C-alpha positions in Angstrom: 2.8 -12.6 17.2 0.5 -14.1 15.0 -2.5 -13.1 17.2 -1.0 -9.6 17.4 -1.2 -9.7 13.4 -4.6 -11.6 13.1 -6.3 -9.7 16.0 -6.4 -6.5 13.7 -6.8 -8.2 10.6 -10.1 -10.1 11.9 -11.5 -6.8 13.5 -11.1 -5.0 10.2 -12.6 -7.7 8.1 -15.5 -7.7 10.9 -16.0 -3.8 10.7 -16.2 -4.3 6.7 -18.9 -7.2 7.2 -20.9 -5.7 9.7 -20.2 -1.9 9.7 -22.5 0.9 8.9 -23.0 1.7 4.9 -24.3 4.5 3.1 -28.2 4.5 2.2 -27.7 5.7 -1.7 -24.8 3.8 -2.5 -26.3 0.5 -0.5 -24.5 -2.2 0.9 -21.7 -1.9 -1.6 -20.5 1.0 0.2 -18.8 -1.0 2.8 -16.1 -1.7 0.2 -14.9 1.9 1.3 -13.5 0.3 4.6 -11.3 -2.1 2.5 -10.4 0.0 -0.4 -9.6 3.2 1.2 -7.6 2.1 4.0 -5.6 -0.3 1.7 -4.6 2.5 -0.7 -3.6 4.7 2.1 -1.5 2.1 3.7 -0.2 1.2 0.2 0.9 4.8 0.1 2.6 4.6 3.7 4.3 1.6 2.7 5.9 2.9 -0.6 6.8 6.3 1.0 8.8 4.3 3.8 10.5 2.5 0.9 11.6 5.8 -0.5 12.8 6.7 2.7 15.1 3.8 3.7 16.2 3.4 0.2 17.5 7.1 0.6 19.0 6.0 3.8 20.7 2.9 2.4 21.9 4.7 -0.6 24.1 7.1 1.3 25.0 4.7 4.4 25.0 1.2 2.9 23.4 0.0 6.1 21.9 -3.5 5.4 18.9 -2.6 7.7 17.6 0.2 5.5 17.5 -2.1 2.5 15.7 -4.8 4.8 13.3 -2.2 5.7 13.1 -0.5 2.2 12.4 -4.1 0.9 9.8 -5.2 3.6 7.5 -2.0 3.1 7.5 -2.4 -0.5 6.2 -6.0 -0.6 3.7 -5.1 1.9 2.9 -2.2 -0.1 2.5 -4.8 -3.4 0.1 -6.8 -1.1 -2.5 -3.9 0.1 -2.1 -2.4 -3.7 -3.7 -6.0 -4.9 -6.4 -5.7 -2.5 -7.1 -1.8 -3.3 -7.7 -2.7 -6.9 -9.6 -5.8 -6.3 -11.6 -4.3 -4.0 -12.1 -1.3 -6.5 -12.8 -3.0 -9.5 -15.5 -5.0 -7.4 -17.0 -1.7 -6.4 -16.9 -0.5 -9.8 -18.8 -3.6 -11.3 -21.7 -2.7 -8.9 -21.9 1.0 -9.1 -20.4 1.8 -12.8 -21.6 -1.7 -14.3 -17.7 -2.4 -15.6 -14.8 -4.1 -13.8 -12.6 -1.4 -15.2 -12.5 2.0 -17.0 -9.7 2.0 -19.2 -9.9 5.9 -20.0 -9.5 6.7 -16.2 -6.3 8.3 -14.7 -6.4 6.9 -11.4 -7.3 3.3 -12.2 -4.3 3.0 -14.7 -2.1 4.9 -12.5 -2.7 2.3 -9.9 -2.2 -0.4 -12.1 1.4 1.3 -13.0 2.1 1.8 -9.6 1.6 -1.8 -8.9 3.8 -3.1 -11.7 6.6 -0.6 -10.7 7.0 -2.0 -7.1 6.6 -5.8 -8.4 9.6 -4.7 -10.8 11.3 -3.5 -7.6 11.1 -6.9 -5.9 11.6 -8.6 -9.1 14.8 -6.5 -9.9 16.2 -8.2 -6.8 16.4 -11.7 -8.2 18.7 -11.0 -11.2 22.0 -10.7 -9.2 23.6 -12.9 -6.7 25.7 -10.0 -5.3 22.9 -8.7 -2.7 25.3 -5.3 -2.2 25.0 -4.5 -5.8 21.2 -5.6 -6.2 20.5 -3.7 -3.2 22.1 -0.5 -4.6 20.2 -1.0 -7.9 16.7 -1.6 -6.5 17.3 1.5 -4.4 16.9 3.8 -7.4 13.6 2.2 -8.1 12.3 2.9 -4.3 13.8 6.4 -4.6 12.2 7.5 -8.2 9.0 5.2 -7.8 7.8 7.6 -5.2 7.1 10.2 -7.7 3.8 8.3 -8.7 2.0 8.5 -5.2 1.2 12.6 -5.6 0.5 12.0 -9.3 -1.7 9.2 -8.6 -3.5 11.1 -5.9 -4.2 14.4 -7.5 -5.4 12.7 -10.9 -9.0 13.0 -10.2 -8.5 16.8 -9.9 -6.2 17.4 -13.0 -8.3 15.1 -15.2 -11.6 14.2 -16.0 -12.2 10.9 -14.0 -14.9 8.5 -13.2 -13.4 7.8 -9.9 -14.7 9.9 -6.9 -12.2 12.5 -5.5 -11.0 12.0 -1.8 -13.6 11.0 0.6 -12.4 12.7 3.5 -9.9 15.5 2.4 -11.7 16.7 -0.5 -11.5 20.4 -1.6 -15.1 20.8 -0.8 -15.0 19.3 2.5 -11.7 21.2 3.6 -13.3 24.5 2.3 -16.9 24.3 4.0 -15.6 22.5 7.3 -18.3 20.0 6.8 -18.1 16.4 8.0 -17.1 14.2 4.8 -19.9 11.5 5.8 -22.2 10.7 8.6 -20.0 10.1 12.1 -20.4 6.3 12.2 -19.4 5.6 8.6 -16.5 8.1 9.2 -15.4 6.5 13.0 -15.5 2.9 11.3 -13.4 4.3 8.4 -10.9 5.9 10.4 -10.5 2.7 12.8 -10.2 0.5 9.8 -7.2 2.9 8.6 -5.8 2.2 12.1 -6.2 -1.7 11.9 -4.9 -2.1 8.5 -1.8 0.1 9.7 -1.4 -2.0 12.3 -1.5 -5.2 10.0 1.0 -3.8 7.7 3.5 -3.3 10.8 3.3 -6.6 11.4 3.6 -7.9 7.9 6.5 -5.9 7.0 8.2 -7.0 10.0 7.8 -10.6 8.9 9.0 -9.6 5.2 12.3 -8.0 7.1 13.0 -10.9 9.0 13.5 -13.0 5.7 15.7 -10.4 4.0 17.8 -10.0 7.3 18.3 -13.7 6.8 19.7 -13.0 3.1 21.9 -10.3 4.4 23.1 -12.4 7.2 24.0 -15.3 4.7 25.5 -12.7 2.2 27.8 -10.8 4.9 28.7 -14.2 6.7 29.8 -16.5 3.8 31.4 -18.9 6.1 28.3 -19.7 8.1 26.6 -20.2 5.2 29.2 -22.5 3.8 28.4 -24.9 6.9 25.0 -24.9 6.4 
């Protein structure tokens, strides 16, 4: 299991270190292979949290709560990596770690805080059933931030560049958004990070399944 998770992780890090880079932006453009895949996988994790939160809210099946929590936790991990990689890239290109007036940067930080709150909210009540129900509201409504965050660079003035692959100009012209070698490396990085997310979420789910088992089977918990 560890090899299945660490394999894609090491290949992804290898691509990020040895992969091709843009001549104009220089070697720091390799951060694209970290920043873009992690933010998209974070979007994926939070979207799945929304889906499973809805399913749990209507069915009360604990497996959906476990899936919602596991995807949220993995999403938080990749959001942190996104912010760190983006801040470092900003320092090298903009000359500053953070631009407080930029909508996308601030909204990404808020997104992280919301899902940190989602995870933290589960520690306030020992009644796991009630806790899962309450946190499902955050999982459901938190996803509203994602489209706002994604289109923020279009709706408001931003120092952050627009989408690298699915920009309006690229779609309208039909031209390749970047050189083939960089594009293929980026897409492969997205695939590898997605695999890491799958295995990481599975690990988080296992720990939450144990909590549910203890909650639903108090007799077995009393014997421990």
